[in-house]
C-alpha positions in Angstrom: -2.3 1.3 -23.4 -5.2 2.2 -21.1 -6.9 5.5 -21.3 -9.1 7.1 -18.7 -11.4 10.1 -19.2 -12.1 11.8 -15.9 -12.1 8.4 -14.1 -14.2 6.5 -16.7 -12.7 3.6 -18.6 -12.0 3.9 -22.3 -15.3 2.1 -23.0 -17.2 5.2 -21.7 -15.0 7.4 -23.9 -16.1 5.5 -26.9 -19.8 5.8 -26.0 -19.9 9.5 -25.2 -19.2 10.7 -28.8 -21.9 8.4 -30.1 -24.5 9.7 -27.7 -26.8 12.2 -29.3 -29.4 14.6 -28.0 -27.9 14.5 -24.5 -27.5 18.3 -24.1 -29.9 20.6 -22.4 -31.4 17.9 -20.2 -34.3 18.9 -18.0 -33.4 19.9 -14.4 -29.7 20.4 -15.0 -29.9 24.2 -15.0 -27.9 26.5 -17.2 -24.4 28.0 -17.1 -23.0 31.4 -18.1 -20.6 29.6 -20.5 -23.5 28.1 -22.6 -23.8 29.6 -26.0 -22.5 29.7 -29.6 -19.0 30.8 -30.2 -16.6 31.5 -33.1 -12.9 30.6 -32.7 -10.6 33.6 -33.0 -7.1 32.1 -32.1 -5.3 28.9 -31.3 -1.8 29.0 -29.7 0.6 26.5 -28.3 3.9 26.4 -26.5 6.4 23.7 -26.0 7.8 23.6 -23.3 5.3 25.0 -21.0 7.4 28.1 -20.2 8.1 28.8 -23.8 6.7 31.4 -26.1 3.1 31.2 -27.4 3.1 30.4 -31.1 0.1 29.9 -33.5 -1.0 26.3 -33.7 -0.8 24.4 -37.0 -4.1 23.1 -38.5 -3.5 19.6 -37.2 -4.2 20.3 -33.5 -7.0 22.8 -34.0 -10.8 22.3 -33.9 -12.2 21.3 -37.3 -15.0 24.0 -37.5 -15.0 27.8 -36.9 -18.2 27.7 -34.8 -19.2 25.6 -31.8 -21.9 25.4 -29.1 -21.4 24.8 -25.4 -24.4 23.4 -23.5 -25.0 21.7 -20.1 -25.9 18.0 -20.5 -25.6 14.8 -18.7 -24.0 11.4 -19.5 -24.7 8.6 -17.0 -24.2 10.4 -13.7 -21.8 13.1 -14.9 -22.9 16.7 -15.6 -21.0 17.9 -18.7 -20.4 21.2 -20.4 -20.7 19.6 -23.8 -18.9 20.9 -26.9 -20.7 20.5 -30.3 -19.2 21.6 -33.6 -21.5 23.9 -35.6 -21.7 24.8 -39.3 -22.3 28.5 -38.7 -23.1 31.3 -36.2 -26.8 30.4 -35.9 -26.3 27.5 -33.5 -28.7 25.5 -35.7 -27.6 22.2 -37.2 -24.8 21.6 -34.7 -23.3 18.2 -34.5 -25.3 16.1 -32.0 -22.3 14.1 -30.9 -20.0 15.4 -28.1 -16.4 16.3 -28.8 -14.4 15.0 -25.8 -11.4 17.1 -26.6 -13.3 20.3 -25.7 -16.0 19.1 -23.3 -15.8 19.5 -19.5 -17.2 17.8 -16.4 -18.1 19.4 -13.2 -15.8 18.8 -10.3 -16.1 20.7 -7.0 -18.2 23.4 -8.6 -15.7 24.0 -11.5 -15.7 22.9 -15.1 -12.6 20.8 -15.9 -11.3 18.0 -18.2 -8.9 15.3 -17.5 -7.7 12.5 -19.8 -5.0 10.1 -18.6 -3.2 7.5 -20.7 -0.9 4.8 -19.2 1.3 2.1 -20.6 4.1 -0.1 -19.2 7.6 -0.2 -20.6 10.4 -2.4 -19.2 12.6 -1.4 -17.4 11.4 2.2 -17.0 7.9 1.3 -15.6 4.5 2.8 -15.8 4.4 5.7 -18.2 1.7 8.3 -17.5 0.4 11.1 -19.8 -2.1 13.5 -18.3 -4.0 16.2 -20.1 -6.1 18.8 -18.2 -8.2 21.7 -19.4 -10.3 24.5 -18.0 -12.6 27.0 -19.6 -12.6 30.6 -18.5 -15.1 33.3 -19.4 -13.6 36.4 -20.9 -15.1 39.9 -21.6 -16.2 38.8 -25.1 -16.3 35.0 -25.0 -14.2 32.2 -23.6 -10.6 30.9 -23.3 -9.7 27.3 -23.0 -6.3 26.4 -21.5 -5.1 22.8 -21.9 -2.0 21.4 -20.3 -0.2 18.1 -21.1 2.2 16.5 -18.7 4.0 13.2 -18.6 6.0 11.1 -16.1 6.8 7.7 -14.7 4.8 6.3 -11.8 7.6 5.0 -9.5 7.1 1.7 -7.8 4.0 0.8 -9.9 3.9 -2.7 -11.2 2.6 -3.8 -14.6 -0.7 -5.0 -13.0 -1.1 -1.7 -11.2 -0.4 0.3 -14.4 -2.7 -1.5 -17.0 -5.4 -4.2 -16.9 -8.3 -5.1 -14.7 -6.5 -4.4 -11.4 -4.9 -1.1 -12.5 -4.9 1.9 -10.1 -7.3 4.7 -10.6 -6.0 7.4 -13.0 -5.8 10.0 -10.3 -3.7 7.7 -8.1 -1.3 7.0 -11.1 -0.9 10.8 -11.7 -0.2 11.3 -8.0 2.5 8.6 -8.0 4.2 9.9 -11.1 6.9 12.6 -11.2 5.0 14.7 -13.8 6.6 17.4 -15.9 4.7 19.8 -18.1 5.3 19.0 -21.8 3.1 21.5 -23.6 0.1 23.9 -23.4 -2.6 25.0 -25.7 -4.6 28.3 -25.5 -7.8 28.6 -27.6 -9.9 31.8 -27.6 -13.4 32.3 -29.0 -16.0 35.1 -29.2 -19.6 34.6 -28.2 -21.9 35.0 -31.2 -25.2 33.9 -29.7 
């Protein structure tokens, strides 16, 4: 299985959580979404047009508080997510959580994680998860959508391995259907 995080290979995905002290880099500016938040609700729906239901503990963030801050990894500007022990914003985890961090694309914060694997005779299986943060009156809402499909006409070599197509190309070739959505809400505390 090959996983791509916003176009970076899985090698980069393994490095990002280990990077520490990347946030708040000089010259990156600030963003209205930067701050410390407390989670207030976590909901999911399966299928995507179903009813919103409370999420079980398994899929939820592990802490009640988190900090969002603008940072940089390699050439990508990120809105980094850091777990925090309390509402002060002090002592937050220095590593970045990829599940709730966002990169800047066309002036918008977004996330995209694509996984691909090949199964005979069906072909190249594609799973694609996207997310967007949205400022609310009292904090933030994160909407995450998971879709899957089969990339028609894509060979094993184009699906996985050194000569694989870019994740965006595989998603474009696949007949994707929405599998599930998550909606996470938090209040700004600092």
